[in-house]
N, C-alpha and C positions, 0 to 999 in steps of 0.2 A: 574515365568513361563509365557511365552507369551500366551495370550488368543487367541482363534480362531478368524480369520478375518471375515469380512462381507461375508454373504452367496453369492455364485456365483462368488467370486473374487479370484484371485490367492493368495496363502499364502504369497508369497514374490513378491515385485515389487519395481521399482525405478522410480521416477519422477524428472526431472531436469529443473531448470530455469537458468537465467543468473547469479544469485547470490547464489543459493543453490541447494542441492540435497536432496531429501526426500526418505528415505528408509522405505518401508512398510514390516512388518513381523507380520503375524497374526492380532491381534487387536491393534497393536501399530504402531506408525510412528515416525521416528527420522529425524530431519532436520539438515543437516550439511551445514554451511555457506562456500561458496567458498572463497579462499584467493585472491579476485579480487578487483581492483579499477576501478569503473565505472564512476568516476567523481562525481556523486551525492552521492555515498557511497564508503567507503574505508574499506574493510575487509582484508587487506593484513597482519595485525598483529593479533596475537593470542588474545591479549587484546581487540582489536576491535570486533572480532568475539564473544568473551565471552560477552561483553557488549551488542552486538546486540541480542544474544540469550535471555539474561535476559530481555531486553526491549521488545522483541516480546512476551514473556510469560506474562509479566506484562500488556501490552496493550491489548492483545487478551483475557485475562481473564475477561475483562470487558464485553465481549459478549459471551464467551464460557469457563466458569471457569472449567468445567469438561472435556474439550478437551485438554487444554494446561496444562500439568501436572508438568512441571518444566524443569530444565536444568541439563544435565548429562555431565560427563567428558569422553573424549576418551583418553585412555592411551596406551603407547607403551609397549612392553614386559618387560621393566625395571621399569614400573610403573610411568613414567613421563607423565604429561598431555600434549597431543599434539593437542587437539582441544576440542570443546564443541558441544553438540547436544541439540536441542529443543525436548523435549519428548512430544508426543501428543497421544491422543486416535484416532485411525483410524476411519474415517467416511465412511459410505457406499456410494459408488458412485451412486448407484441406487436411493438414497434419495436426491440427489442434486435437488434444485429447478428447474434448467434447464432441468434435465432429466424428472422430473414429468410433467413439462409443455409440453415437447415434447410428452410424453405419454398421454396427455390430462387428467391427474389426477387432482382432486380438490386441489387447493392450497390457496383458499381465506383466510381460517383461519390462515394458516402459515404466509401469507403476513401481516395480521393484527397484529400478534404477533411480527413480525420483525419490523414493523412500530412503534409499541409501545416501543419496546426496544431501537430503535434508537432515538426516540423523548426523551425518558427519559435520555439516555446517553448524548445527545446534551445539554439538559437542565442543566445537572450537570457538563458539561465540564469546565475546567479551563478558567478563564477570566483575565489573567495577561496582563500587559501593553505591554510586548514584543509580545504577540499574537495579541492584538488589533492593534498594529502599522502596522502589516503586511496587514491589511485591509484598510489602508488609501488610498486616491486617489493618492497621490504622490508616495507612495510605489508601488502601482500596476503599475502606469505609468512608473516609473523608471525600473521596472523589464521588462516590455514590450520593452522599448528602449534598455536596455542592451542586452537582448537576441536576439532581431532582429539584432542589430549590430553584435553580435557574429555569428548569422546564416549567415549574409551577407558576413562575412569574411572567411567562410569555402569554400575550393575549391571544395568539393564534396557535397555542399548543394543541396537538392532536391527542394529548393525554389528559384525561379528566382528573380532577383533584382526587377522586376515589382511587383511580389507577395509580397515581403518584404515591398516595399514602400507602397503598398495598405494596408497591414495589419497595418503598422505604422500609416498611415493616419486615418484608421477606429478606431484604438484603441484610438488615440488622440482625435478624434471627439467624441467618446462615453464618454470619461472621462472628457472632457472639460465642465466646469460649474457644475460638479457633486460633487465637494468637500464637500458641505454641506450634501449631501446624504450619502457619505462615513463616514463623521464625525458623523452623527446621528446614523449610524449603529454601529460605535465603541462605542459611549456613551450608546447605548441600549444593549451592550453585545452581539451583533450578530456575532462577529468574534470569533470563538471558534475552538478548535481542534476537528473537526468533522470527520465523516465517509465518505470519498470521494472515496472509493475503493470497493464498494459493488456491486458484480455481482451475477447473478443467479447461476453461477457455485460455488460460495462460501457460499451459504446458504444450509444447510442440514436440511431437514424437518423430524425430528425424532418423535416418538410417544409421547415423553414427552416434545416436544417443539422444535423450530428451533435453530440451532447453526450457527453463522456467523463468518467469518474471517475478519481481518482488514488489512492484508498486513504485510510486514516485518519490516518496520522502521517508526519511527515517522516522520522524515523529508520527506520521500517519500510519506507517507500518506498526509502530509501537502501540498505537491506539488499537489497531486491528488485532494485534497479537494478544494483548492483555484482555480485550473485550470479547474475543472470539467471533467477531463480526467481519466478514470480508470487506475490504475497502470499497469494492464496487457496490456492495449493498448499502454501505454508508452513504454513497452518492445517490443511489437509485431510489430509496424509499421516499425521500423528500427532495426531488430534483432542484427545487428553487432555494433550498436552504440546507445544504449538506452540513454546515457547521452545527446547526441545531440538532441534526440527526446524531452527530457525534455525542452531543450532550445527553440526548435521550437514551441512546442505546449503549454507548461505550462505558459509561460510568467513569469518565476521565475528564480532566480539565481541558478546555480547548487551548492548545499551545499557541503562544503569541509569537508572531514573527518567524514561524517555522519555515526553514528552507530545505 
């Protein structure tokens, strides 16, 4: 039986993004991946959407284990599996950190708890060679060059050739001579799978401690982490073509077949 929803909110509601729809019912929330290919993610197959659901639950349980409950199957009248849903505990919108700040509520304690959680998670993040290599000077420079070339080739690019040339020059100038610095960071284990997608809208300050969300996919989080651009901004600046936004802003290659 569905538990009652947060006080003051409608029993049922729907929220939609470029890659998913979230259905709220009472105290539960169910996320359905859209069968779309956005360039940096491909959810067009049932198998990819299933993998994405399981990955989202696994990754987000690091920060909100009692919110991400598992993955459920969606079946047709004949009992065939037609899709998968991420099952979540519904969070009260009134307890968003952004809402509390707007209302001038005290949030210092919650912020300290979030900072402690993130620091502990980053300290325990995997430090594999394939992760570290993404933080090398040459890898970063290569991504800047490739994506600026791609942006310059777009007929509807919002970036003028002058802007692209300036960004290319500034990126090269910043990275020139800094190979030892990047190498030292790699040796020190500074390049990790971190949280680059944390917004005040995604922190819920509950009585028993804050809950945070990490975004939908590991690759998209990695792009956000290394580029310093929140995922929601990647979607929002150019709503019709988020994959191009990744190329413009992130300085990273668009992942193929990401789930």
